[in-house]
N, C-alpha and C positions, 0 to 999 in steps of 0.2 A: 830811373825805375819809372817806367810806363805802364798804364793797363797792361791790369794779364800778366805782366811778370812773374819768374817765379823764382823763386829760394828754395832752399830742401834743408830738411833735417836730421840729422846724423848722430847716435851714441851723443845723444840732450845736444847738442848743437848748431848755430844754424849757419849754411853757405850758399854763395851767391851761388848763379843757375853754372858757370861757369867753374869755377872750385866742386860744387855736386857732380855737372859730369868728370872730371876730374878721378872724382869720387870712386862712382860709377865703373869708368874703363879700364882704374887698376884693381880693384874686385874683381871683374869680367874677367879681364887677365888673370888673376890668383886665383881661377875658378870658387870664389868668392859668392857668386850671384845667385840670391835664389832660384832653384826651379822655377816656379812659377812669376821673377820678376816687376811685369805684368801689373802683378793683380796685391796694389800695395796693404790688403787688409791679410792678407796672407803672411806676413812676415812685423817682425820688428825693423824700427825707424835704429834700432843698437846693431842689423847687422848687415843694412843697405838702405839708404836716402831716398829720405819717401820726397817729394816736390811739394810741394805749399804756391799757392797762388799766394803772391806779397800781399792786394789788395781787400781779399777776404780774410784774409790770417787772425784780425784784430792784434793787431802791436799795438800800446800802450807807449814804446819808449823807443828810443832812435835805437837800432838793431846793426849792428856790424859779423859781417862774414868771418867767419871763428879759421879761414883759411889765407886769403890776405889782405883780412881789415876791409874793405871795400863796403857801403852804406847802401843792407840791404835798403831799409823802413826805418824815412827820418818824419819826427815827427818835428811840424809844424809852433816855432815859440810864437805862441798867444797870447802871452804878456807883452799888447801896448803900450803898457805905460797909462793908462788912462778908463774908467767907471765904464 
């Protein structure tokens, strides 16, 4: 992951950019996209994926994509064995 990468929250799960984009396309094809889909304040993440900037999300543990299993955020091992 690089600075500014996006992931998505949808129905209480995290998705990588690729899987989140696929979900958004599927919902669009099924005519289930919210009317004002660009305004994330106008709908709930249970209805349509909401984008999250990974490095600003405040994750505290390693997170994986619910769709493909890709690591979205990895916590660095801080235990160096010393004091």
